[in-house]
N, C-alpha and C positions, 0 to 999 in steps of 0.2 A: 287911233293907231291899231293896226292889226298885229296881234302877238304871233311871232314866227314859230313859237313853240307849240301852242295849242289852237291858234286861229281865232281866239276871242277878240272882239272889237272893244277897244278901250278909248277913253276920252283923249282928246288932243292934249299933248303936253304931259301925259301920264308917264311916270318913270318905270313902273313895274306893272305887269299884267294883273288885273283884278281877279283873274280866275286861277292861274297856275303860279303866279308870283315871280315869273322870269323877267329879267331886265328887258325893257323895250328899246334900249340903246343898241344900234346896229353893231358898234364896235365891241360892246360887251358880249353880244351873241357870238360874234366871230371868235373872240378870245376863249369863251367857254367851249365852243366847238373844237377849237384847236387843242385845248387841254384834254378833252375827252378822247380825241383821236390819238394824242400822244400817249395817254395812259394805256389805251388798248394796244398800241404797238409795243410798249414796254413789256406788257404782260405776255404777249406772244414771244418776244425775244427770250424772256425768262423761261418760258415753257420749252423753247427749242434748246436752250443751254442745258436745262435739266435732263432732257432726253439724251443729248449727246454725252453728258457726264455718265448717265446710267449705262449707256452702251459701252463706254470706255471701261467702266468698272467691271461689267460682265465679261468683256473680252480679256481684261487683265487677270481676273480671277480664274478664268478658264485656262489661260496660259500658265499660271502658276501651278495649277493642278496637273496639267499635261506636260509640263516642260521636261520632267524626268523621263517620261515615256518617249517624248520627241527626241531628246538628246541621247537616250540609251543606245540607239542605233549607231551613234558616233563613237561609242566607247571602243578603245583598242588598246592592245599591249605593245608598246614601242620596243621594249627590251626587258630582259630579266637580269637581276644580279644574284649572286650566290654567295652565301656565307658558309665557308667550309672548303675542303679540298676536293678537287675534281680534275679529270682529264678530258680533253676533247678528241673524239675519234669519229671522223666522218659525220660531222654535225650532231654527234651524240654526246651528251654529258655523262661521263662515267664516274661513279662514286664507289667508295669502299662499302662493302656489306657491314652492317651494324654500326655505321658511323652516321651521325646526324648532320644534315645540311639544311640551311634555310634558303628558300627560294623567294625572292622579292621581285615582283613584276613592276615595271614602270608603266603606270596607267595614264592614258590620254583620254580625257572625257570632260565634257562641259557640265556633267552632272556631279553633284557632291555626295551622291548616295550609291556609289558603285559597291556591289557585294559580290565578290568573286567566289567561285566554287572550283575545287580541284578534284579531278577524276582520273583514275588510272585505267588503261585498257585491261590490264591484268592486276587486280587488287591483291593477289597473293604474292606479288613480287616485293612489295614495300608497304610500310605503314605511313599514313599521312595524318598530320594534325594541323588544322587550320589555325592561323594566328592573325586575326583581323583579315587583311587582304593578302597576307603572305602565308606561307605554309612551311612546316618542317617535314622532312621525309627521311625515312630510315630503310635501307635495303635489307631484305630478309634472305635473299639468295641470289646467286649469280644468274642474272637474266636481264634482258632488255624489255622495255615497254614504252608506251606513250603516256605522257602526263598532259592532260587536257585542262587548260585554264578557261573557265566558262563564266558567263554572266547569265543566269537563268538557264535556258536551254541552248543558248548561243555559244559556240566554241570560239573564243577570241584568239587563242594561240595553242598550238600543239608543240610540246617540247619532247624531243627524243632523249630518253634516259636509259642507263644500264648500270649494273652493279657487278663488282668483282671482289674477290676475297683479297684482303690486304696481305695476308700471308697464310701459309698452310699450317702454321702452328696452332691456329685456332679451330682446326677442323674437328678436334675431339671435344670441344666445349659444347655443353648442352644448351640449346637455344629453343625458345618457344615462339612460335608464330602467333601474333596477336590477331587471330581471326576466329570465326566460329568453329572452324575445323582445326583445332590445335594440333601441331606436330610436335611430338615429344621425343627427345633423345634420352634414353635411359642410361646411356654410358656417360657418367660424369668424368670430367677431366681430373678430378681429385680422387684419390684412393680413400675409400670409406670402410675397408675391410675390418679395421680395428674396432669400429662401432657397430658392425652388422653381425647378425646371426641368422640362422635359418628360420627363426621365428618371426622375422620382420618381413612383411609382405611388400617388398620394395616396389615391385611393378605396380601393384594396386595403389600404394601411397603416391607414387609419382604421377600416375594417371589422375588421381583425385586432386593433387596439387595443381596440375595443369588446368583442370576445369575451374578450380578455385581462383587462380590468378586471372583468367579471362572473365569470369563472372564479376570479380572485384572491379575490373576496368569498366565493364558495362554498367555496374551499379553506380559507380562514381559519375560517369559521363552522362547517364540518364537520370540520376538522382532517385533511382528506384531501389530501395533496400530489399524488396522481395526477390530481386534477381539473385542476390547472394544469400538470403536467409536460409534457404534449403540446405546449404552446405555448412551451417553453423549449429552447434549445440545451443539450445535455447537457454540453458543455464550458465553458459560460459561468458566470461567478460568480453570476448570478441563480439558476441551478439549484441550486448548492450551498448558497446562503444560504437559499432558500425551503424546501429539503428539511429544514433544521434548525429554522427559525423557525416554520413553519406548525404542526407538531404542538405546539411549545412554547407558542405563542400560544393554541391551542385549549385546552390543559391549564389555562391561567390563566383561562379563561372569557371572554376578550376577544372581543367581537363587533364587526363593522364593517358599515357600509352605505355604498353609493356614491351620493352626491347628484348629482354631475355632473362634467364635465370640459371643458376648453377646449384646443383645439389651438393652439399658439403659433407653431411654426416647424417646418420640415423641411429636411433637406439630405442630399446623397449623400456618404458617407464613402469608399467604394470601390465596385467593381463588385459589385452585389448586397447591399451593406451600407448601411443608412440610419440616420439619427438623426432622431427626431421628438420634439419637446418638447411636453409637456402640463402644465397645472396641473390638479390633481385635488382635489375636495372630498370628504372622508370624514367619516362620523359614527362615533365610536369609543366603546364602552362598556367600562370596565375595572372589574370587580367587586372586584378586590383593593384598588384605590385608592378605590373607590366614586366614580368620576368618569365624567362623560359630556361629551364635547367634540366640537366641530366643528373639523376640521383641514384646512387647505389646503396642498398640497405642489406642488412644481415639480421636474421631472426631465427629463433627456434619455434617451429609451429607444432603445437601439441594437438594430436589428432586422436579421437576416440572412435573405436570400432563398435558398431551395433549390427549384429548379424553379418550380412555381406556388404554393408554400406559403411562409409566413413564420414565424420563431420569434424570440422575444425573447432576446437574448444577455446584456445587462447594463444597469444603470442608471448614468448619469453625472451629476455636478453636482446630486445630489439635495439638496433643502433644504425645510425647513418654513417656509412663508410666514407662517402665522398659526395661532393656537389660540384657541378660544373655549369656555370651560367653562360648562356649564349646570347 
């Protein structure tokens, strides 16, 4: 019998090949060949499945990475809601000067990572503080401008806004514009003649305090104590307190905005040392507590004169007059 596997000639009646050991039974050969072909086919199928699964995983991972970019173009602002008083005049939202309102947009997007940005055409008209994807806005003077609600560089909605004075009774109130170019009104609405004398350099002190308030806001919001340190005496308790509290406040995500201040009184403590009293209106956002409040404070600011310059030494009789949560 001839072996179909190796071609060796075997004796008649032999069951297995004397050379390679394969079965010489025709049915066994057919069975073994069938098993070999089946195994090869299964291996090919497994390889194909593995390739398909790999392609699906790659495409799925790419989709996850790119989905935010893909869906970003679909982000839109359907409408806005406003917490606070306003009037509508020719498609313009009109608010009172020095009154805080909260603007909340209704966002339509397939992405869950929308980060809105708020920009004014004229930033000198109002102060803006971002609150997650909402914002608070306080008008500084009577004027109109556009509020642009953006995502990145793309403007999603333009809102026309304007501000008006609630009454003329507040026109003598000293207000401070929270910008780099502070506008100071030296005419206080309160009479301070009983505490003043010709030896008090009120104009210089008022100018100094204006710079201090604005630097304090920047120091808190940027967590940079050096912004404020130049206006503090290094031996005063204000220096040591702010050096610790400013970085801590920044780490907690607290942001503040200066709405305004009023000078109440001024007096001489000693030669070159003055005490000037202010009430100050702050807007404070605390993300840990999820609170947004307006806070009025009153304090005596003790200032020391060195040559022609002034530095804040300490705060005395500090108190919170009122809090209003929004």
